[in-house]
mmCIF file of the C-alpha atoms, coordinates in Angstrom:
data_MODEL
# 
_entry.id   MODEL 
# 
loop_
_atom_site.group_PDB 
_atom_site.id 
_atom_site.type_symbol 
_atom_site.label_atom_id 
_atom_site.label_alt_id 
_atom_site.label_comp_id 
_atom_site.label_asym_id 
_atom_site.label_entity_id 
_atom_site.label_seq_id 
_atom_site.pdbx_PDB_ins_code 
_atom_site.Cartn_x 
_atom_site.Cartn_y 
_atom_site.Cartn_z 
_atom_site.occupancy 
_atom_site.B_iso_or_equiv 
_atom_site.pdbx_formal_charge 
_atom_site.auth_seq_id 
_atom_site.auth_comp_id 
_atom_site.auth_asym_id 
_atom_site.auth_atom_id 
_atom_site.pdbx_PDB_model_num 
ATOM 1   C CA . MET A 1 1   ? 219.381 115.666 106.574 1.00 0.00 ? 1   MET A CA 1 
ATOM 2   C CA . GLN A 1 2   ? 216.845 116.301 109.627 1.00 0.00 ? 2   GLN A CA 1 
ATOM 3   C CA . HIS A 1 3   ? 218.194 116.337 113.152 1.00 0.00 ? 3   HIS A CA 1 
ATOM 4   C CA . LYS A 1 4   ? 216.169 115.236 116.161 1.00 0.00 ? 4   LYS A CA 1 
ATOM 5   C CA . ARG A 1 5   ? 216.105 117.464 118.877 1.00 0.00 ? 5   ARG A CA 1 
ATOM 6   C CA . SER A 1 6   ? 218.073 115.317 121.580 1.00 0.00 ? 6   SER A CA 1 
ATOM 7   C CA . ASP A 1 7   ? 221.065 115.738 118.940 1.00 0.00 ? 7   ASP A CA 1 
ATOM 8   C CA . LYS A 1 8   ? 220.913 119.387 118.574 1.00 0.00 ? 8   LYS A CA 1 
ATOM 9   C CA . VAL A 1 9   ? 220.669 119.610 122.963 1.00 0.00 ? 9   VAL A CA 1 
ATOM 10  C CA . ALA A 1 10  ? 223.467 116.653 123.041 1.00 0.00 ? 10  ALA A CA 1 
ATOM 11  C CA . GLU A 1 11  ? 225.600 119.337 120.741 1.00 0.00 ? 11  GLU A CA 1 
ATOM 12  C CA . THR A 1 12  ? 224.262 121.980 123.141 1.00 0.00 ? 12  THR A CA 1 
ATOM 13  C CA . ILE A 1 13  ? 225.130 120.070 126.704 1.00 0.00 ? 13  ILE A CA 1 
ATOM 14  C CA . HIS A 1 14  ? 228.509 119.614 124.964 1.00 0.00 ? 14  HIS A CA 1 
ATOM 15  C CA . GLU A 1 15  ? 229.616 123.090 124.080 1.00 0.00 ? 15  GLU A CA 1 
ATOM 16  C CA . ILE A 1 16  ? 228.523 123.459 127.648 1.00 0.00 ? 16  ILE A CA 1 
ATOM 17  C CA . ILE A 1 17  ? 230.429 121.183 129.498 1.00 0.00 ? 17  ILE A CA 1 
ATOM 18  C CA . CYS A 1 18  ? 233.632 121.889 127.300 1.00 0.00 ? 18  CYS A CA 1 
ATOM 19  C CA . SER A 1 19  ? 233.284 125.482 128.578 1.00 0.00 ? 19  SER A CA 1 
ATOM 20  C CA . ILE A 1 20  ? 232.843 124.907 132.081 1.00 0.00 ? 20  ILE A CA 1 
ATOM 21  C CA . LEU A 1 21  ? 235.984 122.660 131.769 1.00 0.00 ? 21  LEU A CA 1 
ATOM 22  C CA . SER A 1 22  ? 237.906 125.036 130.188 1.00 0.00 ? 22  SER A CA 1 
ATOM 23  C CA . ARG A 1 23  ? 237.250 127.593 132.730 1.00 0.00 ? 23  ARG A CA 1 
ATOM 24  C CA . GLY A 1 24  ? 237.961 124.472 135.507 1.00 0.00 ? 24  GLY A CA 1 
ATOM 25  C CA . LEU A 1 25  ? 236.182 122.632 138.583 1.00 0.00 ? 25  LEU A CA 1 
ATOM 26  C CA . ASN A 1 26  ? 237.849 123.293 141.886 1.00 0.00 ? 26  ASN A CA 1 
ATOM 27  C CA . ASP A 1 27  ? 238.277 119.135 142.475 1.00 0.00 ? 27  ASP A CA 1 
ATOM 28  C CA . PRO A 1 28  ? 241.994 118.130 142.577 1.00 0.00 ? 28  PRO A CA 1 
ATOM 29  C CA . ARG A 1 29  ? 240.557 114.841 141.144 1.00 0.00 ? 29  ARG A CA 1 
ATOM 30  C CA . ILE A 1 30  ? 239.695 116.269 137.735 1.00 0.00 ? 30  ILE A CA 1 
ATOM 31  C CA . GLY A 1 31  ? 243.039 116.679 135.134 1.00 0.00 ? 31  GLY A CA 1 
ATOM 32  C CA . PHE A 1 32  ? 242.966 117.446 131.776 1.00 0.00 ? 32  PHE A CA 1 
ATOM 33  C CA . VAL A 1 33  ? 239.828 115.811 130.481 1.00 0.00 ? 33  VAL A CA 1 
ATOM 34  C CA . THR A 1 34  ? 238.096 115.664 126.828 1.00 0.00 ? 34  THR A CA 1 
ATOM 35  C CA . ILE A 1 35  ? 234.317 115.497 126.451 1.00 0.00 ? 35  ILE A CA 1 
ATOM 36  C CA . THR A 1 36  ? 234.659 112.889 123.573 1.00 0.00 ? 36  THR A CA 1 
ATOM 37  C CA . GLY A 1 37  ? 230.628 112.372 122.963 1.00 0.00 ? 37  GLY A CA 1 
ATOM 38  C CA . VAL A 1 38  ? 227.127 113.296 124.372 1.00 0.00 ? 38  VAL A CA 1 
ATOM 39  C CA . GLU A 1 39  ? 223.925 110.876 124.272 1.00 0.00 ? 39  GLU A CA 1 
ATOM 40  C CA . VAL A 1 40  ? 220.792 112.345 125.287 1.00 0.00 ? 40  VAL A CA 1 
ATOM 41  C CA . THR A 1 41  ? 217.760 110.142 125.407 1.00 0.00 ? 41  THR A CA 1 
ATOM 42  C CA . ASP A 1 42  ? 214.992 111.032 122.894 1.00 0.00 ? 42  ASP A CA 1 
ATOM 43  C CA . ASP A 1 43  ? 212.402 112.144 126.257 1.00 0.00 ? 43  ASP A CA 1 
ATOM 44  C CA . LEU A 1 44  ? 215.885 114.302 127.251 1.00 0.00 ? 44  LEU A CA 1 
ATOM 45  C CA . SER A 1 45  ? 215.734 113.164 130.880 1.00 0.00 ? 45  SER A CA 1 
ATOM 46  C CA . LEU A 1 46  ? 218.731 111.436 130.350 1.00 0.00 ? 46  LEU A CA 1 
ATOM 47  C CA . ALA A 1 47  ? 222.543 112.834 129.122 1.00 0.00 ? 47  ALA A CA 1 
ATOM 48  C CA . ARG A 1 48  ? 225.256 110.292 129.119 1.00 0.00 ? 48  ARG A CA 1 
ATOM 49  C CA . ILE A 1 49  ? 228.716 112.350 128.857 1.00 0.00 ? 49  ILE A CA 1 
ATOM 50  C CA . PHE A 1 50  ? 231.761 110.363 127.413 1.00 0.00 ? 50  PHE A CA 1 
ATOM 51  C CA . PHE A 1 51  ? 235.012 111.361 128.583 1.00 0.00 ? 51  PHE A CA 1 
ATOM 52  C CA . THR A 1 52  ? 238.718 110.629 128.006 1.00 0.00 ? 52  THR A CA 1 
ATOM 53  C CA . VAL A 1 53  ? 241.934 111.418 130.087 1.00 0.00 ? 53  VAL A CA 1 
ATOM 54  C CA . ILE A 1 54  ? 245.570 110.780 129.825 1.00 0.00 ? 54  ILE A CA 1 
ATOM 55  C CA . GLY A 1 55  ? 246.684 108.353 133.222 1.00 0.00 ? 55  GLY A CA 1 
ATOM 56  C CA . ASP A 1 56  ? 246.559 105.247 134.373 1.00 0.00 ? 56  ASP A CA 1 
ATOM 57  C CA . ASP A 1 57  ? 243.433 103.562 135.557 1.00 0.00 ? 57  ASP A CA 1 
ATOM 58  C CA . GLN A 1 58  ? 243.451 104.908 138.981 1.00 0.00 ? 58  GLN A CA 1 
ATOM 59  C CA . VAL A 1 59  ? 243.365 108.285 137.343 1.00 0.00 ? 59  VAL A CA 1 
ATOM 60  C CA . LYS A 1 60  ? 240.350 107.485 135.121 1.00 0.00 ? 60  LYS A CA 1 
ATOM 61  C CA . LYS A 1 61  ? 238.439 106.598 138.009 1.00 0.00 ? 61  LYS A CA 1 
ATOM 62  C CA . ASP A 1 62  ? 239.368 109.556 140.235 1.00 0.00 ? 62  ASP A CA 1 
ATOM 63  C CA . THR A 1 63  ? 238.478 111.791 137.157 1.00 0.00 ? 63  THR A CA 1 
ATOM 64  C CA . GLU A 1 64  ? 235.078 110.155 136.711 1.00 0.00 ? 64  GLU A CA 1 
ATOM 65  C CA . ALA A 1 65  ? 234.357 110.601 140.131 1.00 0.00 ? 65  ALA A CA 1 
ATOM 66  C CA . GLY A 1 66  ? 235.329 114.018 140.449 1.00 0.00 ? 66  GLY A CA 1 
ATOM 67  C CA . LEU A 1 67  ? 232.783 114.840 137.495 1.00 0.00 ? 67  LEU A CA 1 
ATOM 68  C CA . ASN A 1 68  ? 230.079 112.760 138.900 1.00 0.00 ? 68  ASN A CA 1 
ATOM 69  C CA . SER A 1 69  ? 230.479 114.629 142.288 1.00 0.00 ? 69  SER A CA 1 
ATOM 70  C CA . ALA A 1 70  ? 230.564 117.860 140.616 1.00 0.00 ? 70  ALA A CA 1 
ATOM 71  C CA . LYS A 1 71  ? 227.534 116.808 138.111 1.00 0.00 ? 71  LYS A CA 1 
ATOM 72  C CA . GLY A 1 72  ? 225.087 119.108 140.249 1.00 0.00 ? 72  GLY A CA 1 
ATOM 73  C CA . PHE A 1 73  ? 227.002 121.899 139.316 1.00 0.00 ? 73  PHE A CA 1 
ATOM 74  C CA . ILE A 1 74  ? 227.521 121.419 135.726 1.00 0.00 ? 74  ILE A CA 1 
ATOM 75  C CA . ARG A 1 75  ? 223.807 120.407 135.495 1.00 0.00 ? 75  ARG A CA 1 
ATOM 76  C CA . ARG A 1 76  ? 222.768 123.586 137.122 1.00 0.00 ? 76  ARG A CA 1 
ATOM 77  C CA . ASP A 1 77  ? 225.039 125.976 134.659 1.00 0.00 ? 77  ASP A CA 1 
ATOM 78  C CA . ILE A 1 78  ? 223.081 123.489 131.556 1.00 0.00 ? 78  ILE A CA 1 
ATOM 79  C CA . GLY A 1 79  ? 220.190 124.468 132.989 1.00 0.00 ? 79  GLY A CA 1 
ATOM 80  C CA . LYS A 1 80  ? 220.535 127.993 132.801 1.00 0.00 ? 80  LYS A CA 1 
ATOM 81  C CA . LYS A 1 81  ? 221.828 128.099 129.347 1.00 0.00 ? 81  LYS A CA 1 
ATOM 82  C CA . LEU A 1 82  ? 219.600 125.664 127.863 1.00 0.00 ? 82  LEU A CA 1 
ATOM 83  C CA . THR A 1 83  ? 215.851 126.573 127.238 1.00 0.00 ? 83  THR A CA 1 
ATOM 84  C CA . ILE A 1 84  ? 214.474 123.255 127.824 1.00 0.00 ? 84  ILE A CA 1 
ATOM 85  C CA . ARG A 1 85  ? 211.596 122.817 130.875 1.00 0.00 ? 85  ARG A CA 1 
ATOM 86  C CA . HIS A 1 86  ? 213.324 119.859 132.885 1.00 0.00 ? 86  HIS A CA 1 
ATOM 87  C CA . THR A 1 87  ? 217.345 119.629 132.297 1.00 0.00 ? 87  THR A CA 1 
ATOM 88  C CA . PRO A 1 88  ? 218.777 115.920 131.549 1.00 0.00 ? 88  PRO A CA 1 
ATOM 89  C CA . GLU A 1 89  ? 220.451 114.102 134.451 1.00 0.00 ? 89  GLU A CA 1 
ATOM 90  C CA . LEU A 1 90  ? 223.767 113.805 133.835 1.00 0.00 ? 90  LEU A CA 1 
ATOM 91  C CA . VAL A 1 91  ? 226.044 110.574 133.838 1.00 0.00 ? 91  VAL A CA 1 
ATOM 92  C CA . PHE A 1 92  ? 229.940 110.538 133.264 1.00 0.00 ? 92  PHE A CA 1 
ATOM 93  C CA . LYS A 1 93  ? 231.482 107.413 131.500 1.00 0.00 ? 93  LYS A CA 1 
ATOM 94  C CA . TYR A 1 94  ? 235.008 106.471 130.560 1.00 0.00 ? 94  TYR A CA 1 
ATOM 95  C CA . ASP A 1 95  ? 234.971 106.240 126.766 1.00 0.00 ? 95  ASP A CA 1 
ATOM 96  C CA . LYS A 1 96  ? 236.824 103.005 126.558 1.00 0.00 ? 96  LYS A CA 1 
ATOM 97  C CA . SER A 1 97  ? 236.358 103.055 122.629 1.00 0.00 ? 97  SER A CA 1 
ATOM 98  C CA . LEU A 1 98  ? 239.862 105.084 122.359 1.00 0.00 ? 98  LEU A CA 1 
ATOM 99  C CA . ASP A 1 99  ? 241.702 102.687 124.421 1.00 0.00 ? 99  ASP A CA 1 
ATOM 100 C CA . TYR A 1 100 ? 239.879 99.812  122.072 1.00 0.00 ? 100 TYR A CA 1 
ATOM 101 C CA . GLY A 1 101 ? 241.429 101.887 118.945 1.00 0.00 ? 101 GLY A CA 1 
ATOM 102 C CA . SER A 1 102 ? 244.900 102.114 120.462 1.00 0.00 ? 102 SER A CA 1 
ATOM 103 C CA . ARG A 1 103 ? 244.951 98.144  121.091 1.00 0.00 ? 103 ARG A CA 1 
ATOM 104 C CA . ILE A 1 104 ? 243.989 97.540  117.507 1.00 0.00 ? 104 ILE A CA 1 
ATOM 105 C CA . GLU A 1 105 ? 246.541 100.037 116.256 1.00 0.00 ? 105 GLU A CA 1 
ATOM 106 C CA . SER A 1 106 ? 249.295 98.112  118.185 1.00 0.00 ? 106 SER A CA 1 
ATOM 107 C CA . LEU A 1 107 ? 248.269 95.065  117.100 1.00 0.00 ? 107 LEU A CA 1 
ATOM 108 C CA . LEU A 1 108 ? 248.541 96.285  113.736 1.00 0.00 ? 108 LEU A CA 1 
ATOM 109 C CA . LYS A 1 109 ? 252.065 97.511  114.358 1.00 0.00 ? 109 LYS A CA 1 
ATOM 110 C CA . GLU A 1 110 ? 253.099 94.245  115.877 1.00 0.00 ? 110 GLU A CA 1 
ATOM 111 C CA . ILE A 1 111 ? 251.693 92.104  112.684 1.00 0.00 ? 111 ILE A CA 1 
ATOM 112 C CA . HIS A 1 112 ? 253.165 94.907  110.439 1.00 0.00 ? 112 HIS A CA 1 
ATOM 113 C CA . THR A 1 113 ? 256.661 94.327  112.095 1.00 0.00 ? 113 THR A CA 1 
ATOM 114 C CA . GLU A 1 114 ? 256.760 90.534  111.907 1.00 0.00 ? 114 GLU A CA 1 
ATOM 115 C CA . ASP A 1 115 ? 255.960 90.702  108.281 1.00 0.00 ? 115 ASP A CA 1 
ATOM 116 C CA . ASP A 1 116 ? 258.715 92.905  107.701 1.00 0.00 ? 116 ASP A CA 1 
ATOM 117 C CA . GLY A 1 117 ? 261.079 90.522  110.112 1.00 0.00 ? 117 GLY A CA 1 
ATOM 118 C CA . LYS A 1 118 ? 259.936 87.781  107.652 1.00 0.00 ? 118 LYS A CA 1 
ATOM 119 C CA . SER A 1 119 ? 260.256 89.179  104.242 1.00 0.00 ? 119 SER A CA 1 
ATOM 120 C CA . SER A 1 120 ? 263.897 90.428  105.389 1.00 0.00 ? 120 SER A CA 1 
ATOM 121 C CA . ALA A 1 121 ? 264.805 87.127  106.588 1.00 0.00 ? 121 ALA A CA 1 
ATOM 122 C CA . ASP A 1 122 ? 263.629 85.547  103.246 1.00 0.00 ? 122 ASP A CA 1 
ATOM 123 C CA . ASN A 1 123 ? 266.076 87.938  101.346 1.00 0.00 ? 123 ASN A CA 1 
# 
């Protein structure tokens, strides 16, 4: 299987950002963040970084704002470690797929408990 260059760059960016976040940023809005994925365009001009954070909608908004305000620092650090001519622009986005998965799981549990209630009533 052949990997595209953008996939390799995305993987490297993911590792660098995780390293930066483990060292910590000096922004109180950024709490415990998990980077769930990085997508880099084929021309390497843009990197979308998807993250999750534990908390309510306000925590998610604050964390996204904190990450976007720190993206200059993060981009500079990526530029030092990547060996490409131009460092991609960074865009941080909250990863809604985990929320979607949790919602589906809760619906399935609800259906399962309803089925258990019906089968015990039938006996």
